[in-house]
Phi, psi and omega in degrees: 000142179293142179287138176249133183211147175273122183219162169277125183248130175247124175243129181230134179231150176259114181300136179288139177230094185298322181292320178295317179299322179293322180289322184278329189091158188300315184293315181292325178295319178296322178295321180296317178296317180297323178297317177296315183298322179296320178294321178295318179296322178295324178296319179294311182297323182293342179245021173077021180276165177237125177286125183244348173214140180215116176236181187303317184231025178208157181213144177233132181225157178239151179226146178291327184237145180291329175306313182295320179295318180293317179295324176295320178296317178299315180294322180298316178301316182290320180297316180289323180297329184279353179294142178293148179298153176244119182051039178083358181246141178262142176279148184225166178223147176243132188232141172234141180229137178207151174252117182190191186284134176231137179207159171081175178215109007290155186300140176211181180119176184301321180300315180290316183300315183287322177299317178295322179294320178293321177298324179291332179274341183291144173281162175305138183066032180228141173241130179245134180234138177292156177300330179296321177290321181296321181300334184269001179285143172282161179306327181295333183259347186290345177296342182274357182245147177293144183290331182246148175293147179268159185232140169194166180301316182291319182288322178299331180293342179289335178066026168213154184293146179229133181240152172276150182228141177162155182296339182262006182292316181140180182263121178226128181263335181197165174263154180303123182283155171228157181296325181294323184293339180279350182274161176232147173262120180260129178243136177241121180226115186053243181264001185262145172236123183231143179247139166263117189206192183301319182279346175220080185279351179227133179231135184254137177236143177165179183282336183289143186294338181284354181285158177292322175240115183264119182263117183267066178217132184297341180278348176280141176283159180301317176238085196278308185202169172220156176242128181245139172269113180240174180298328181274357179136202181256122188243128173268130179242115181274136179230025193254176175274323186258357177085167178243129182259125182242128177238112177261138183306127178086004181229161179287145180298141180239139175251127178248126178229115182055045179211190182233153177206131175293141176261112185262331172057167356286153181187196180213158180223148178239130182269093179094000180212163183297140176290353176276351179277083190302328183284351182279179184279068187280158173241125179259142182219153171204162181259128184234000000 
């Protein structure tokens, strides 16, 4: 089975310029693209990234930490910006950054899809990062991100905050705090205690061994559900065949199937079976 992991994903594309290609000719245009790609690869390698997709005019890389991904994006913008013009035109790059699930070879998953989508929305010489990636930056790296989310019709349709990233953005020491962001979701499963928090904003549940919480019940799907830490709280997203059953103390049990539900806690959840089946492989949760 392909490994699933939460990583910072950087997607970078070189906007096509048909007029420049016509002026340069096919061979020289290909050389110009290759020159840009080499600089982009050096930026990724210099910050400990791994290239997971490589096409003629785009590249996707993953990083263990969002700091490294943002710093690689800043360096990439500067490296491409410093290239001399070709026939009076400067080459540019569009970058997207997101923290999310990556799996398989070639890499795919929510992390890759959203990073590519952000790169497609970025203007030339612009890097866009999701709020989820920004939340994981240390104070030392936050100066590279805009303090406020940007707005446009296309970006608002994403339904999550998006910030610009780059060494020329400005000095920012922190993001506006909220009371919810200081909270953690604590999960207890058998003998394990796991937290969904700033350093682990996404948690995977399912029967497959690669999940953060492995449910040993045949009614659980291999990749059953995930819990995301968002600005509005902790959200369970069901991706299973049999649904996820949530029982919050003092409330009626709810079944979520291919949908989302905030976890208000304290309570318990069953992956494919009722949370009232105490003898089953239940997960208990509360907010601390």
